[in-house]
N, C-alpha and C positions, 0 to 999 in steps of 0.2 A: 189167752192172748197170743196170737201168732206173731213171731218176730218177722218184720218186713224185710230186713236186710241182715240175715244171719252172719254172712261173711264180715260185714262191717263191725258187728258186735263182737265176733270172735277176734278180729284184729285188735279191737279196743281192749278186750280182756287180756289178750296176750301181752300187749304193751304195759297195761296197768299192773298186772300181777308179776310179770317176769322181766320187764324192761326190754323185751325183744320185739323187733319189727320183722315181718316176713315179706320177702320179695314176691312169694307166690303162696296162695292158699288153695288147696285141692279139697273139694267137698267129698267126704267119704260116706256120709249117711246121716240119718236122723234116728234118734233113740227115744223111747218113752222112759222117763226117769223112774217112775213107779207106776207101771201099767196097772190099771184097775183101781188105783188109789187117787191119782191125780192126772190131769191132762198135760202136765208140764213135759216139754220135749227138750232134748239136747241135740244140737247140730254138731257133727264131728268133722273137723278139718285137719288136714296135714299141712303144717306150716314149714316151708322150706326157704332157703336163702336168708337165713336169720342174721340179723344185725343187732348188736347190743346198743341199747339207748338207756335213758333213765326211766325207772319204773315210777308209777304214780299210784301207789296203793291207797285204798280206802282205809280209814282209821282202824276198822275191825280186821284188816289184813296185815297189821304192823308186824306180826310175828311169822308171816309166811316165809318159808325157806325154799329156795330153788336149788335143786341138786341135779347133777348129771350122772348117768350110769351107762355102762356098756349094755348093749342089747341083751347079752347073755345074763348079766346080773339082774336086769329088769325082769326078764322072763323067769329067772329063778325066784325072784321076790314074789311074783304072782303065784308060782307053783307052791312055794312054802308058806303062803298065807301072810307074808309081810304086807303085800298089797292085796286088798280084798274088796275094794269098793266096786260096785257093779258098773259105774260109769267108766272107770279106767279099763276094766276087763273087757267090756263091750266095745269101747273105742279101739282097743288093741286088736280085737277080733276083726273089726271092720278094716283096719290097716293091713292086717295079714292077708285078708281076702283081696283087697285092692292090689297089694304088692304082687301076689301070685298071678294076677291077670296082666301085669305089666310086661312080662317076658314073652 
């Protein structure tokens, strides 16, 4: 099933899971979550101009923790294996490529 309005869905998930609203969403790309196994896609957005609001988590997300890290610490966590899920690593690669083209 193709998502008709991926930005709208991304904005909803951002608010639901983190309690943040974005003034702007920049589309960075689309990823296959498990290529060759499923046709599920992930749309990657850069959310900026964030404003804190109330989160509205689903019951199964009750123990979700939102934490902030300096970019250097985040990158170290990717390199040392603390963060190793393919969605995060791939989304970060899209961001780095996008950012390099902004100058």
